[in-house]
C-alpha positions, 0 to 999 in steps of 0.5 A: 500500500502507498505505491503503484498498485501491484498484481494480485494474481493472474492464475486464476485471474482475479479482481472484480475486473479480471485484470489481476489487480484489486482495482475498484470502481462504481460498479464493484459494489462489494469493494473487491480490494484486499489482495489475500493468500487464501487459506483452508480456514478462510475458504471454509469460513466463506463457503459457510457464509454463502460464497463457495470459492473452492468449487470450480464453476467452468460455466463462468471460467472459474477454476475454484480456488485453493489454499495458497492461491491469491484473490481479491477479496471484499473488504467486508468479508475479510472484516468478517473473517478477521472477527471470526479469527480466519482472516487470511494473510494480505499482500499489502502491495496489491491491496487497493488503498480503498480498503482503509475505508473498512479496515485500519492500516494497523490491522491489514499490516498485522496480517500481512504476507510477502 
C-alpha cells in the first residue's frame, strides 16, 4: 500500500474487473480491494457464509480456489473473517488503498504476508 497497485494474481485471474489487480470502481459494490493469500480456514468460512470459492464453476470460467491462491476479496468479507479469527494473510502491495475505508492500516499490517 502507498505505491503503485501491484498484481494480486493472474492464475487464476482475479479482481472485480479480472485484470489480476484489486482495482475498484462504481460497479464494484462489494469493494474487492484486499489481495489475500487464501487459507483452508478462510475458504471454509466463506463457504459457510454463502460464497463457495473452492468449487470450480466452468460455466463462468472459474477454476475454484485452493489454499495458497491469491484473490481479491471483498473488504467486508475479510473483516467478517477477521472478527471470526480466520482472516487470510494480506498482500499489502497488491491491496487497494480503498481498503482503508473498511479496515485500519494496522489491522492489514498485522496480517501482512510477502
